[in-house]
N, C-alpha and C positions, 0 to 999 in steps of 0.2 A: 123754678120761680113760681110764687104764689101771691095772690092778693093778700095784703096784710091785715086790713081792717075794713069794717063796714058790711054792707049787705052781701058782698061776694067774698068775704073773708075765707081764706083757705083754698079758693078756686085756683086751678093751675093756669099759668100763662105759658103757652106753647111757643117754641121757637122752631118754625118749620125748616125742613132741610134746605129749601130754596133760599131762605134768608140767612141761614146759620154761618155762611161764609163771610158775610160783611156786616152783620148786625151785632153790636156790642151792647147787650142790655145793661142798664144800671143795676148794680148788685143789690140784692134784697136789703143788705145792711145800709147802704147809701140811700136807697128808696125810702126805707123806714125812717131814717134820720131826716130826710127832706120833709116828709109829712109830719113828723114830730115838730120840726122847726115851724112849719106853716101853722100847725094847730096850737102850739104853746108859746110862741115867741111874741114879742110886743111889735107886731107888724100892722096893727090896726085891723086885724082879721077877727078879733073877739071870739076866738076859739071855734069859729064857724067858717073856716077858710074855703070850704068847698060847697056849702049849702047854697043851691041855686046859682052857682057860678057857671059862666060859659068858659070853657077851658080849651086852650090850643096846645096840642102835643106835636111840636115841630121836630123833624128828624125822629119820627116816632118809633121806628124799629118794631118791636113786638107790640107796642101800645101800652106797656105796663104802667107808665106814669098816668096816662089819661084814663086807663081803666081803673086804676087805684082811686083817682079823683071821682069817677062815677060811682064807685063803690061807697065812697064816703059822702055822697049827696050832691055831686055836681049835676047841673041841669042838662048840659050838653058838652060834648067833646068833639073838636075837629082835629083829625089826624092829618098830618102833612109829612110826606116823604118824596124824595125824587126816585126812589127805588120801588118799582111796582111789586116786587117780591115782599118787601117790607110792608107796604100797604095791604097787600093781600094777607099777610101774616096778622097784622093788627085787626083787619076786618074779620078773620077767622076767629080770633080771640074775643072780639066784641060779640059775634054771633053766638059763640058758645055760652056767653053770659046773658044772652037775650037782651042786648042793649042796642039792637039795630035802630030803634026809633030815636035814640039819644045821641047818635054819632053821625059825622059826615067824614069823607075822605077826600083829600085834595092831592093830586099828583103834581107836585111842583118842587122846584129847587128852593130850599129854605133862604138862600142867598139872593134870590130873584122872585120874591113873592109878588103875586098880583095885588091890586088894591083890595083891602078887606071889605067884606060884606057886613061884618059885625065886629065889634071890639070885644076883647077877652080880658077878664079880670085876672086870670092866672094863665101864664104861658110857661110851658116846659120847653127848653131848648137844649138838645143834646146831640150836637153834630159829631161826625167822626173826629176822633182825637188827631191832633197834629196835621190837619188838613187846611189850617188857616181859614176856617169857615165862621168862627164865632163873631168876629167884628162885622163882616158883611151881612150875616144873618140878623144880628141885632139891629143894624142899620135898616135892613128890609122890613123888619117888624115895625120900626118906628115910622119910616117913610111911607109905608103901606097903610098905616092907621090900624094896625092889628091890636095894639095894647090899649086898653082902657086908661083914662088919665090917672086913676089910682091903682092900676093893676100892678102885678108883681110878675117878674120874669125869673124863673129858676134855671140858671145856665150852668150846664156841666161841661167841663173840659178836663184834659189830662193834667195830673198834679204838677208835672214838669213843663207844661206848655205856658208860655207867656202870652197873655191876652191884653190887648188895649181896648178899653171900653170906649165906645162912641160917646161924644159929649152929651148926648141926649139922656144918658143914664147916670144914676147914682148907685154905687155899691152900698147896700144896707147890711149885708152879712156875707161872710165867706167861711167855708169849712172845708177841711180835707178829710176824705174817707179813702184810705188805701190809694189806688191809682187815680182817684177822681178828686177834683176841686169843684165844690158847689158854690156858685155866686147867686145871691138873692139881690135883684136889681129893681129899681123903680125909675120912672121917668124923672129927670132932673127938674 
């Protein structure tokens, strides 16, 4: 895996041995598609989807989505995962890119988030497939005040997984890439 674009273009994203047994990184193809949609679609982002954004990468795994956003101009990324190994892996990748001053790490269950200390304009949510985590994780984001009023959630789940969106959200786009379905959501 590599960073696709921006100041870290071409830099490797590593998946450590400790995390490799349970982390399922978003494919490079799907990741590139996500960032193209955010940059070039009519989502009110005016082709500057990442410039000066505070980004939340929940169920972060390797940290690839958040690091890609940093590479493209995000101001700050907060990585959340309940796996200490995944957080350590994301921390290692952020250090390799000398982004330590622009990142925070929270060891927490995405379905039971604490109250937010800041709101995020862009949230990546990529829980393990087929674990029934998407709906409670989306509720936790909303109820904890993590998403800015005009923010976007990029929610990834298995292509054959049935997801019920909480009433707080509106689906604004949905795409399928191989085994993954990508939903772009806003608050209703």
